[in-house]
C-alpha positions as CSV (number, residue, x, y, z in Angstrom):
1,M,23.7,14.0,-5.2
2,E,23.3,13.7,-8.8
3,L,21.3,10.5,-9.5
4,S,21.7,8.2,-12.3
5,R,18.8,7.2,-14.5
6,N,19.1,3.4,-13.2
7,L,19.3,4.6,-9.7
8,S,16.4,7.0,-10.1
9,L,14.4,3.9,-11.4
10,V,15.4,1.8,-8.3
11,L,14.4,4.6,-6.1
12,M,11.1,5.0,-7.7
13,H,10.3,1.4,-7.3
14,L,11.3,1.6,-3.6
15,I,8.9,4.8,-3.1
16,V,6.3,2.7,-4.9
17,L,6.8,-0.1,-2.3
18,I,6.4,2.6,0.5
19,W,3.2,4.1,-1.1
20,G,2.0,0.5,-1.2
21,L,1.6,0.9,2.7
22,T,-0.6,3.8,2.6
23,G,-3.7,1.9,1.5
24,I,-3.2,-0.3,4.5
25,L,-2.6,2.6,7.0
26,G,-5.7,4.3,5.5
27,Y,-7.8,1.2,6.1
28,E,-6.3,0.9,9.6
29,I,-6.8,4.6,10.8
30,S,-10.1,5.2,12.1
31,L,-10.5,8.8,11.2
32,D,-12.5,10.0,8.2
33,A,-10.7,10.7,4.9
34,D,-10.5,14.4,5.4
35,Q,-9.4,14.1,8.9
36,L,-6.8,11.5,8.1
37,V,-5.3,13.8,5.3
38,W,-5.1,16.9,7.5
39,W,-3.1,15.0,9.9
40,R,-0.9,13.3,7.5
41,V,-0.3,16.7,5.8
42,L,0.4,18.4,9.1
43,I,2.9,15.9,10.1
44,A,4.7,15.9,6.6
45,F,4.8,19.7,6.9
46,V,6.3,19.9,10.3
47,A,9.0,17.2,9.1
48,L,9.8,19.0,6.0
49,A,10.1,22.3,7.8
50,I,12.4,21.2,10.5
51,F,14.7,19.3,8.0
52,G,14.6,21.9,5.3
53,L,15.3,24.9,7.6
54,L,18.0,23.1,9.6
55,K,19.9,22.0,6.4
56,G,19.1,25.3,4.5
57,L,17.5,23.5,1.6
58,I,14.3,25.6,1.4
59,Q,15.0,27.9,-1.7
60,P,13.8,31.6,-1.4
61,L,11.2,31.9,-4.5
62,N,9.0,34.7,-5.8
63,W,5.4,34.9,-5.0
64,R,4.4,33.7,-8.4
65,S,6.5,30.4,-7.9
66,V,5.0,30.1,-4.5
67,G,1.7,30.4,-5.5
68,A,2.0,27.8,-8.1
69,L,3.3,25.4,-5.7
70,I,0.6,26.1,-3.2
71,L,-2.0,25.7,-5.8
72,C,-0.4,22.3,-6.7
73,G,-0.5,21.5,-3.1
74,V,-4.4,22.0,-3.0
75,V,-4.4,19.4,-5.8
76,V,-2.3,17.0,-3.7
77,G,-4.5,17.2,-0.7
78,A,-7.6,16.6,-3.0
79,H,-5.9,13.6,-4.4
80,W,-5.1,12.1,-0.9
81,V,-8.8,13.0,0.3
82,T,-10.3,11.2,-2.6
83,F,-7.9,8.2,-2.4
84,F,-8.7,7.6,1.3
85,A,-12.3,8.0,0.6
86,A,-12.2,5.4,-2.1
87,I,-10.7,2.9,0.3
88,K,-13.2,3.7,2.8
89,A,-16.2,3.5,0.2
90,S,-15.2,0.1,-1.4
91,T,-12.0,-2.0,-0.5
92,I,-8.2,-1.6,-0.6
93,S,-8.1,-3.6,-3.8
94,V,-10.6,-1.8,-5.8
95,A,-9.4,1.6,-4.8
96,L,-5.7,0.7,-5.8
97,C,-6.9,-0.8,-9.1
98,A,-8.7,2.6,-9.9
99,I,-5.6,4.6,-9.0
100,S,-3.6,2.6,-11.4
101,T,-5.2,4.4,-14.3
102,N,-3.0,7.2,-13.3
103,S,-0.8,6.6,-16.5
104,F,-4.0,7.1,-18.9
105,F,-4.4,10.6,-17.4
106,V,-0.7,11.3,-17.7
107,A,-0.9,10.4,-21.3
108,L,-4.0,12.4,-21.8
109,M,-2.9,15.6,-20.0
110,G,0.7,15.6,-21.1
111,P,0.5,17.9,-24.2
112,W,-1.2,20.7,-21.8
113,F,2.2,20.7,-19.9
114,G,4.5,21.2,-22.6
115,R,5.4,17.6,-23.3
116,G,4.7,17.9,-26.9
117,P,2.3,16.0,-29.0
118,W,0.3,13.2,-27.8
119,R,2.4,9.9,-28.3
120,M,0.7,6.9,-29.9
121,K,2.6,4.4,-27.7
122,E,1.4,6.0,-24.5
123,F,-2.2,5.8,-25.8
124,L,-1.9,2.1,-26.6
125,L,-0.7,1.5,-23.3
126,S,-3.7,3.5,-21.9
127,A,-6.1,1.7,-24.0
128,V,-5.0,-1.6,-22.2
129,V,-5.5,0.3,-18.8
130,A,-9.0,1.2,-20.0
131,V,-9.7,-2.5,-21.1
132,G,-8.6,-3.5,-17.5
133,L,-11.0,-0.9,-16.0
134,I,-14.0,-2.1,-18.0
135,F,-13.5,-5.7,-16.6
136,V,-13.2,-4.1,-13.0
137,F,-16.4,-2.2,-13.5
138,R,-18.2,-5.2,-15.0
139,F,-17.6,-7.5,-12.2
140,E,-17.2,-5.3,-9.2
141,L,-20.1,-2.8,-9.8
142,R,-21.2,-2.9,-6.3
143,Y,-18.2,-0.8,-5.5
144,W,-18.9,2.0,-8.0
145,Q,-18.5,4.7,-5.6
146,G,-15.1,3.6,-4.6
147,I,-14.1,3.0,-8.3
148,V,-15.3,6.7,-9.2
149,L,-13.5,8.2,-6.2
150,G,-10.4,6.3,-7.3
151,L,-10.5,7.6,-11.0
152,V,-10.8,11.2,-9.6
153,A,-7.7,10.6,-7.3
154,A,-5.9,9.2,-10.3
155,A,-6.6,12.1,-12.4
156,L,-5.5,14.5,-9.6
157,A,-2.3,12.5,-9.1
158,A,-1.5,12.9,-12.8
159,F,-2.1,16.6,-12.6
160,F,0.4,17.4,-9.9
161,S,2.9,14.6,-11.2
162,L,3.1,16.6,-14.5
163,A,3.2,19.8,-12.7
164,N,6.1,18.6,-10.4
165,A,8.1,17.6,-13.6
166,R,8.1,21.1,-14.6
167,F,8.8,22.4,-11.1
168,V,11.8,20.1,-10.6
169,Q,13.7,21.7,-13.5
170,S,14.4,24.9,-11.5
171,K,13.5,24.1,-7.8
172,N,14.8,21.4,-5.4
173,A,12.6,18.6,-4.1
174,I,12.5,19.8,-0.5
175,T,11.3,23.4,-1.7
176,I,8.6,21.9,-4.0
177,S,7.2,19.4,-1.2
178,F,7.4,22.0,1.7
179,W,5.3,24.5,-0.3
180,E,3.0,21.9,-1.6
181,M,2.2,20.7,1.9
182,V,1.5,24.4,2.9
183,G,-1.2,24.3,0.1
184,A,-2.7,21.1,1.2
185,L,-2.8,22.0,4.8
186,V,-4.1,25.5,4.3
187,S,-7.0,24.2,1.9
188,I,-8.1,21.4,3.9
189,T,-8.1,23.7,7.0
190,I,-10.3,26.3,5.2
191,Y,-12.5,23.4,4.2
192,F,-13.2,22.4,7.7
193,F,-13.7,25.9,8.8
194,V,-16.4,26.6,6.0
195,T,-18.0,23.4,6.7
196,D,-18.2,22.6,10.4
197,G,-15.7,24.9,11.9
198,L,-12.2,24.1,13.2
199,P,-13.5,22.3,16.2
200,R,-14.4,19.4,13.8
201,I,-10.6,18.3,13.9
202,Q,-10.3,15.3,16.0
203,W,-7.3,14.2,18.2
204,P,-6.5,10.6,17.0
205,N,-6.0,7.8,19.6
206,D,-2.7,6.4,20.2
207,Y,-2.9,3.7,17.6
208,D,-4.0,6.2,15.0
209,M,-1.3,8.5,15.9
210,K,1.5,5.9,15.6
211,C,0.0,5.1,12.1
212,L,-0.1,8.8,11.2
213,L,3.4,9.5,12.2
214,F,4.6,6.7,9.9
215,L,2.3,7.9,7.1
216,G,3.2,11.6,7.5
217,V,7.1,11.3,7.8
218,V,8.1,8.2,5.8
219,C,5.1,7.7,3.3
220,T,4.7,11.6,2.7
221,A,7.7,13.7,3.6
222,V,10.4,11.4,2.7
223,A,8.5,9.5,-0.2
224,L,7.4,12.9,-1.6
225,V,10.8,14.4,-1.8
226,V,12.6,11.4,-3.3
227,S,9.7,10.9,-6.1
228,V,10.2,14.5,-7.1
229,E,14.0,14.2,-7.1
230,V,13.8,11.0,-9.6
231,M,11.7,13.1,-11.9
232,K,14.9,14.8,-13.0
233,K,15.7,11.5,-14.6
234,L,12.5,9.9,-15.4
235,S,9.6,11.0,-17.5
236,P,6.1,11.5,-16.0
237,F,4.8,8.6,-17.8
238,T,7.2,6.3,-16.8
239,C,6.9,7.1,-13.2
240,A,3.1,6.9,-13.6
241,L,3.4,3.2,-15.0
242,T,5.8,2.4,-12.2
243,I,3.4,3.5,-9.7
244,N,1.0,0.7,-11.3
245,L,3.0,-1.7,-9.1
246,E,1.7,-0.2,-6.0
247,P,-1.6,-2.3,-6.1
248,I,0.5,-5.3,-6.3
249,Y,2.2,-4.6,-3.1
250,T,-0.9,-3.2,-1.4
251,I,-3.3,-6.0,-2.4
252,L,-0.8,-8.7,-1.4
253,I,-0.4,-7.2,2.1
254,A,-4.1,-6.6,2.3
255,L,-4.9,-10.3,1.4
256,Y,-2.4,-11.3,4.2
257,L,-3.6,-9.3,6.7
258,Y,-7.5,-9.1,6.1
259,G,-8.1,-12.4,3.9
260,Q,-11.4,-13.1,2.7
261,S,-12.9,-9.4,2.8
262,E,-10.3,-8.6,0.0
263,Y,-11.1,-11.3,-2.2
264,M,-12.4,-10.3,-5.6
265,S,-14.1,-11.9,-8.6
266,W,-12.0,-13.5,-11.4
267,G,-12.9,-10.4,-13.6
268,F,-11.3,-8.1,-11.1
269,Y,-8.1,-10.0,-11.3
270,V,-8.3,-9.9,-15.3
271,G,-8.7,-6.3,-15.2
272,M,-5.8,-5.8,-12.8
273,L,-3.5,-7.9,-14.9
274,C,-4.3,-5.8,-17.9
275,I,-3.5,-2.7,-16.0
276,L,-0.3,-4.0,-14.7
277,S,0.8,-5.4,-18.1
278,T,1.3,-1.8,-19.4
279,L,4.3,-1.5,-17.2
280,A,6.1,-4.5,-18.9
281,L,5.1,-3.1,-22.4
282,D,6.4,0.2,-21.6
283,L,9.8,-1.1,-20.5
284,Y,9.9,-3.3,-23.6
285,W,9.3,-0.5,-25.9
286,R,11.6,1.7,-24.2
287,Q,14.5,-0.7,-24.7
288,R,13.7,-0.9,-28.6
289,P,13.1,2.8,-29.6
290,Q,12.3,3.2,-33.2
291,Q,13.7,5.9,-35.3
292,G,11.6,9.0,-35.5
293,D,9.7,8.0,-32.5
294,S,10.2,9.6,-29.3
295,V,9.7,7.4,-26.4
296,K,11.1,9.6,-23.6
């Protein structure tokens, strides 16, 4: 079904809401970050394979295209590992705040993916993000490991978002997501084998498995396919700024579930407000395009 731009934007917000649960699930699951991601990717791969093969939606590709998608999948896997490691090294709130710098990295990397010259408006918005991050660093320095891991995760997310925006021009979302899960699964499995051997893979307990099934099927397979599909109508930068809403959903849920352990200093919330304000500014500027200034 061909999506309109408005419907694509609504679906993107819905996916961000679903992604808002991943931080909670990552906190709840007792496995280490790499173990958690291995199971998440395995479940998503199986779900995509079953659905894609039954519906005949996995396109035949040449080896060059398959290789590019698998390499992008390696980046996706690394992003998830660093994201969950950031949560376990700090708090859900701090990790999600660092992830919100995704739009800055999209603006920075955009020209390398053929998006044309750097756009002044995107850098102005990214500067606001940087100011917000300074506040977070200044007042929550005790969580520096989580912040650094979150920034790495944000940079990796920007890379595969820009790559997917190119892939989606010639490939369907199921095919892209399937081969990326292959790349993520193979790379993490190789990592296990090289470090401690495959016996290191742990079987989750019943509660962890329930969380992993929801994380793998709904938050990964379904959400990834839909997010790739909406990129046909939305720019990577708009998607990145929309993802800045994810911390709001996650932090509100975390505050309700975990209470005082998620409370931060006032400086953290000032920084978070700076980061999230970029979404409103982006929407305002896109409604008032100026002559000669591309805001796509």
